[in-house]
PyMOL commands that place a pseudoatom at each C-alpha (Angstrom):
pseudoatom trace, name=CA, resn=MET, resi=1, chain=A, elem=C, hetatm=0, pos=[-80.312, 30.038, -36.082]
pseudoatom trace, name=CA, resn=THR, resi=2, chain=A, elem=C, hetatm=0, pos=[-78.293, 26.915, -36.346]
pseudoatom trace, name=CA, resn=SER, resi=3, chain=A, elem=C, hetatm=0, pos=[-75.291, 26.333, -38.658]
pseudoatom trace, name=CA, resn=ALA, resi=4, chain=A, elem=C, hetatm=0, pos=[-74.185, 23.132, -40.273]
pseudoatom trace, name=CA, resn=LEU, resi=5, chain=A, elem=C, hetatm=0, pos=[-71.319, 21.164, -38.677]
pseudoatom trace, name=CA, resn=ASN, resi=6, chain=A, elem=C, hetatm=0, pos=[-68.240, 20.124, -40.860]
pseudoatom trace, name=CA, resn=ILE, resi=7, chain=A, elem=C, hetatm=0, pos=[-65.401, 17.690, -40.100]
pseudoatom trace, name=CA, resn=ASN, resi=8, chain=A, elem=C, hetatm=0, pos=[-61.824, 17.645, -41.158]
pseudoatom trace, name=CA, resn=VAL, resi=9, chain=A, elem=C, hetatm=0, pos=[-59.868, 14.390, -40.467]
pseudoatom trace, name=CA, resn=PHE, resi=10, chain=A, elem=C, hetatm=0, pos=[-56.027, 14.595, -40.145]
pseudoatom trace, name=CA, resn=THR, resi=11, chain=A, elem=C, hetatm=0, pos=[-54.085, 11.441, -40.704]
pseudoatom trace, name=CA, resn=ALA, resi=12, chain=A, elem=C, hetatm=0, pos=[-50.546, 10.687, -39.525]
pseudoatom trace, name=CA, resn=PRO, resi=13, chain=A, elem=C, hetatm=0, pos=[-48.919, 7.559, -41.298]
pseudoatom trace, name=CA, resn=GLU, resi=14, chain=A, elem=C, hetatm=0, pos=[-47.618, 4.513, -39.583]
pseudoatom trace, name=CA, resn=GLN, resi=15, chain=A, elem=C, hetatm=0, pos=[-44.652, 5.198, -37.227]
pseudoatom trace, name=CA, resn=ALA, resi=16, chain=A, elem=C, hetatm=0, pos=[-41.849, 2.778, -36.635]
pseudoatom trace, name=CA, resn=ILE, resi=17, chain=A, elem=C, hetatm=0, pos=[-41.289, 2.272, -32.823]
pseudoatom trace, name=CA, resn=ALA, resi=18, chain=A, elem=C, hetatm=0, pos=[-38.240, 1.435, -30.894]
pseudoatom trace, name=CA, resn=GLY, resi=19, chain=A, elem=C, hetatm=0, pos=[-37.846, -1.715, -29.013]
pseudoatom trace, name=CA, resn=GLU, resi=20, chain=A, elem=C, hetatm=0, pos=[-37.116, -5.406, -29.516]
pseudoatom trace, name=CA, resn=ARG, resi=21, chain=A, elem=C, hetatm=0, pos=[-39.227, -7.373, -31.959]
pseudoatom trace, name=CA, resn=PRO, resi=22, chain=A, elem=C, hetatm=0, pos=[-41.550, -9.865, -30.224]
pseudoatom trace, name=CA, resn=ARG, resi=23, chain=A, elem=C, hetatm=0, pos=[-40.748, -12.422, -33.039]
pseudoatom trace, name=CA, resn=PRO, resi=24, chain=A, elem=C, hetatm=0, pos=[-38.047, -12.712, -35.497]
pseudoatom trace, name=CA, resn=TRP, resi=25, chain=A, elem=C, hetatm=0, pos=[-40.240, -12.629, -38.676]
pseudoatom trace, name=CA, resn=GLY, resi=26, chain=A, elem=C, hetatm=0, pos=[-42.794, -10.291, -40.001]
pseudoatom trace, name=CA, resn=PRO, resi=27, chain=A, elem=C, hetatm=0, pos=[-42.801, -6.329, -40.557]
pseudoatom trace, name=CA, resn=PRO, resi=28, chain=A, elem=C, hetatm=0, pos=[-40.859, -4.183, -38.149]
pseudoatom trace, name=CA, resn=MET, resi=29, chain=A, elem=C, hetatm=0, pos=[-42.715, -2.911, -35.003]
pseudoatom trace, name=CA, resn=ALA, resi=30, chain=A, elem=C, hetatm=0, pos=[-44.832, 0.075, -35.811]
pseudoatom trace, name=CA, resn=TRP, resi=31, chain=A, elem=C, hetatm=0, pos=[-47.533, 2.323, -34.376]
pseudoatom trace, name=CA, resn=ASP, resi=32, chain=A, elem=C, hetatm=0, pos=[-50.597, 2.253, -36.572]
pseudoatom trace, name=CA, resn=ALA, resi=33, chain=A, elem=C, hetatm=0, pos=[-51.602, 5.310, -38.621]
pseudoatom trace, name=CA, resn=THR, resi=34, chain=A, elem=C, hetatm=0, pos=[-53.629, 7.697, -36.325]
pseudoatom trace, name=CA, resn=THR, resi=35, chain=A, elem=C, hetatm=0, pos=[-56.153, 10.225, -36.824]
pseudoatom trace, name=CA, resn=ALA, resi=36, chain=A, elem=C, hetatm=0, pos=[-57.462, 13.497, -35.276]
pseudoatom trace, name=CA, resn=THR, resi=37, chain=A, elem=C, hetatm=0, pos=[-60.743, 14.942, -36.203]
pseudoatom trace, name=CA, resn=LEU, resi=38, chain=A, elem=C, hetatm=0, pos=[-61.637, 18.613, -36.159]
pseudoatom trace, name=CA, resn=ILE, resi=39, chain=A, elem=C, hetatm=0, pos=[-65.470, 19.266, -35.884]
pseudoatom trace, name=CA, resn=PHE, resi=40, chain=A, elem=C, hetatm=0, pos=[-66.190, 22.837, -36.553]
pseudoatom trace, name=CA, resn=GLY, resi=41, chain=A, elem=C, hetatm=0, pos=[-69.159, 25.203, -37.195]
pseudoatom trace, name=CA, resn=GLU, resi=42, chain=A, elem=C, hetatm=0, pos=[-69.253, 28.771, -38.441]
pseudoatom trace, name=CA, resn=ASN, resi=43, chain=A, elem=C, hetatm=0, pos=[-67.257, 30.161, -35.507]
pseudoatom trace, name=CA, resn=ASP, resi=44, chain=A, elem=C, hetatm=0, pos=[-66.117, 27.333, -33.096]
pseudoatom trace, name=CA, resn=ALA, resi=45, chain=A, elem=C, hetatm=0, pos=[-64.245, 24.177, -33.302]
pseudoatom trace, name=CA, resn=VAL, resi=46, chain=A, elem=C, hetatm=0, pos=[-63.453, 20.944, -31.152]
pseudoatom trace, name=CA, resn=LEU, resi=47, chain=A, elem=C, hetatm=0, pos=[-60.380, 18.739, -31.737]
pseudoatom trace, name=CA, resn=VAL, resi=48, chain=A, elem=C, hetatm=0, pos=[-61.100, 15.047, -31.064]
pseudoatom trace, name=CA, resn=GLY, resi=49, chain=A, elem=C, hetatm=0, pos=[-58.009, 13.170, -30.643]
pseudoatom trace, name=CA, resn=THR, resi=50, chain=A, elem=C, hetatm=0, pos=[-54.325, 14.144, -31.154]
pseudoatom trace, name=CA, resn=LEU, resi=51, chain=A, elem=C, hetatm=0, pos=[-51.445, 12.903, -32.844]
pseudoatom trace, name=CA, resn=THR, resi=52, chain=A, elem=C, hetatm=0, pos=[-48.385, 11.226, -31.226]
pseudoatom trace, name=CA, resn=THR, resi=53, chain=A, elem=C, hetatm=0, pos=[-45.107, 12.849, -31.970]
pseudoatom trace, name=CA, resn=ILE, resi=54, chain=A, elem=C, hetatm=0, pos=[-43.877, 16.495, -31.727]
pseudoatom trace, name=CA, resn=ASP, resi=55, chain=A, elem=C, hetatm=0, pos=[-43.676, 16.898, -35.470]
pseudoatom trace, name=CA, resn=GLU, resi=56, chain=A, elem=C, hetatm=0, pos=[-47.062, 15.385, -35.982]
pseudoatom trace, name=CA, resn=ALA, resi=57, chain=A, elem=C, hetatm=0, pos=[-48.662, 17.601, -33.253]
pseudoatom trace, name=CA, resn=GLU, resi=58, chain=A, elem=C, hetatm=0, pos=[-47.067, 20.736, -34.753]
pseudoatom trace, name=CA, resn=ALA, resi=59, chain=A, elem=C, hetatm=0, pos=[-48.313, 19.845, -38.322]
pseudoatom trace, name=CA, resn=LEU, resi=60, chain=A, elem=C, hetatm=0, pos=[-51.733, 19.193, -36.839]
pseudoatom trace, name=CA, resn=ALA, resi=61, chain=A, elem=C, hetatm=0, pos=[-51.699, 22.593, -34.958]
pseudoatom trace, name=CA, resn=ARG, resi=62, chain=A, elem=C, hetatm=0, pos=[-50.767, 24.449, -38.190]
pseudoatom trace, name=CA, resn=ARG, resi=63, chain=A, elem=C, hetatm=0, pos=[-53.551, 22.688, -40.149]
pseudoatom trace, name=CA, resn=VAL, resi=64, chain=A, elem=C, hetatm=0, pos=[-56.246, 23.496, -37.297]
pseudoatom trace, name=CA, resn=GLU, resi=65, chain=A, elem=C, hetatm=0, pos=[-55.120, 27.078, -37.376]
pseudoatom trace, name=CA, resn=LEU, resi=66, chain=A, elem=C, hetatm=0, pos=[-56.005, 27.383, -41.029]
pseudoatom trace, name=CA, resn=HIS, resi=67, chain=A, elem=C, hetatm=0, pos=[-59.723, 27.014, -40.230]
pseudoatom trace, name=CA, resn=HIS, resi=68, chain=A, elem=C, hetatm=0, pos=[-59.794, 30.208, -38.185]
pseudoatom trace, name=CA, resn=ARG, resi=69, chain=A, elem=C, hetatm=0, pos=[-62.191, 28.969, -35.595]
pseudoatom trace, name=CA, resn=ASN, resi=70, chain=A, elem=C, hetatm=0, pos=[-62.424, 29.397, -31.900]
pseudoatom trace, name=CA, resn=PRO, resi=71, chain=A, elem=C, hetatm=0, pos=[-61.190, 26.275, -30.021]
pseudoatom trace, name=CA, resn=LYS, resi=72, chain=A, elem=C, hetatm=0, pos=[-63.562, 25.059, -27.323]
pseudoatom trace, name=CA, resn=SER, resi=73, chain=A, elem=C, hetatm=0, pos=[-62.405, 23.221, -24.259]
pseudoatom trace, name=CA, resn=VAL, resi=74, chain=A, elem=C, hetatm=0, pos=[-62.034, 19.466, -24.157]
pseudoatom trace, name=CA, resn=GLU, resi=75, chain=A, elem=C, hetatm=0, pos=[-61.422, 16.959, -21.327]
pseudoatom trace, name=CA, resn=LEU, resi=76, chain=A, elem=C, hetatm=0, pos=[-58.303, 14.848, -21.552]
pseudoatom trace, name=CA, resn=MET, resi=77, chain=A, elem=C, hetatm=0, pos=[-57.775, 11.491, -19.854]
pseudoatom trace, name=CA, resn=PRO, resi=78, chain=A, elem=C, hetatm=0, pos=[-56.962, 12.115, -16.227]
pseudoatom trace, name=CA, resn=LYS, resi=79, chain=A, elem=C, hetatm=0, pos=[-53.735, 10.194, -16.480]
pseudoatom trace, name=CA, resn=ALA, resi=80, chain=A, elem=C, hetatm=0, pos=[-52.249, 11.836, -19.637]
pseudoatom trace, name=CA, resn=GLU, resi=81, chain=A, elem=C, hetatm=0, pos=[-48.918, 12.585, -17.952]
pseudoatom trace, name=CA, resn=GLU, resi=82, chain=A, elem=C, hetatm=0, pos=[-48.612, 8.844, -16.916]
pseudoatom trace, name=CA, resn=GLU, resi=83, chain=A, elem=C, hetatm=0, pos=[-49.529, 7.742, -20.336]
pseudoatom trace, name=CA, resn=LEU, resi=84, chain=A, elem=C, hetatm=0, pos=[-46.975, 9.998, -21.884]
pseudoatom trace, name=CA, resn=ALA, resi=85, chain=A, elem=C, hetatm=0, pos=[-44.236, 8.159, -19.999]
pseudoatom trace, name=CA, resn=VAL, resi=86, chain=A, elem=C, hetatm=0, pos=[-45.349, 4.948, -21.550]
pseudoatom trace, name=CA, resn=TYR, resi=87, chain=A, elem=C, hetatm=0, pos=[-45.332, 6.367, -25.137]
pseudoatom trace, name=CA, resn=ARG, resi=88, chain=A, elem=C, hetatm=0, pos=[-41.789, 7.704, -24.623]
pseudoatom trace, name=CA, resn=LYS, resi=89, chain=A, elem=C, hetatm=0, pos=[-40.449, 4.119, -24.563]
pseudoatom trace, name=CA, resn=PHE, resi=90, chain=A, elem=C, hetatm=0, pos=[-41.775, 3.759, -28.094]
pseudoatom trace, name=CA, resn=PHE, resi=91, chain=A, elem=C, hetatm=0, pos=[-40.887, 7.120, -29.575]
pseudoatom trace, name=CA, resn=PRO, resi=92, chain=A, elem=C, hetatm=0, pos=[-37.580, 8.016, -27.834]
pseudoatom trace, name=CA, resn=GLY, resi=93, chain=A, elem=C, hetatm=0, pos=[-36.702, 11.774, -28.374]
pseudoatom trace, name=CA, resn=GLN, resi=94, chain=A, elem=C, hetatm=0, pos=[-39.870, 12.455, -30.287]
pseudoatom trace, name=CA, resn=LEU, resi=95, chain=A, elem=C, hetatm=0, pos=[-42.201, 13.365, -27.601]
pseudoatom trace, name=CA, resn=PRO, resi=96, chain=A, elem=C, hetatm=0, pos=[-42.412, 16.618, -25.518]
pseudoatom trace, name=CA, resn=ALA, resi=97, chain=A, elem=C, hetatm=0, pos=[-41.071, 16.820, -21.980]
pseudoatom trace, name=CA, resn=ALA, resi=98, chain=A, elem=C, hetatm=0, pos=[-44.469, 17.695, -20.746]
pseudoatom trace, name=CA, resn=ILE, resi=99, chain=A, elem=C, hetatm=0, pos=[-47.946, 18.396, -22.178]
pseudoatom trace, name=CA, resn=THR, resi=100, chain=A, elem=C, hetatm=0, pos=[-50.150, 21.366, -21.795]
pseudoatom trace, name=CA, resn=VAL, resi=101, chain=A, elem=C, hetatm=0, pos=[-53.631, 20.222, -20.652]
pseudoatom trace, name=CA, resn=PRO, resi=102, chain=A, elem=C, hetatm=0, pos=[-56.321, 22.397, -22.250]
pseudoatom trace, name=CA, resn=GLY, resi=103, chain=A, elem=C, hetatm=0, pos=[-58.814, 24.006, -20.011]
pseudoatom trace, name=CA, resn=ASP, resi=104, chain=A, elem=C, hetatm=0, pos=[-62.276, 25.856, -20.391]
pseudoatom trace, name=CA, resn=LEU, resi=105, chain=A, elem=C, hetatm=0, pos=[-61.412, 28.961, -22.391]
pseudoatom trace, name=CA, resn=THR, resi=106, chain=A, elem=C, hetatm=0, pos=[-64.395, 30.774, -20.959]
pseudoatom trace, name=CA, resn=ARG, resi=107, chain=A, elem=C, hetatm=0, pos=[-63.361, 30.485, -17.216]
pseudoatom trace, name=CA, resn=PRO, resi=108, chain=A, elem=C, hetatm=0, pos=[-60.691, 32.373, -15.535]
pseudoatom trace, name=CA, resn=ARG, resi=109, chain=A, elem=C, hetatm=0, pos=[-57.766, 30.219, -14.150]
for i in range(1, 109): cmd.bond("trace and resi %d" % i, "trace and resi %d" % (i + 1))
show_as sticks, trace
zoom trace
C-alpha cells in the first residue's frame, strides 16, 4: 500500500546582511528570501533545505513539529561547519555557535 506524498514550503523573507556595500547606490546588501521544503507522507517526513538564522531555524522547527511526522535522516554538505563560519560574517550574532549534524535515526551511534 502506498500513500500520497505532500509538501509544505516554508519561506523566510529577505535578510539584511552586515558588511560594506560594494557600490554606493542601489538597495542595501541583503540575503535573498530562502525556503525549506518538508516532504511528508502518512508517517514520515524529510526536510529539504534549512533556513539561515537562529530565529528562522527555531520557527521552522516549530512549524515542522506541527506535522507530527517521524523525521528521516538526511545528508548535509560535508563542510557544513566551514560554511557556517562564512555565513557568520554576513549575520553577526544571529547564527548558532555550532550546528548539530543529523544522523540516521535507525542506526545506533
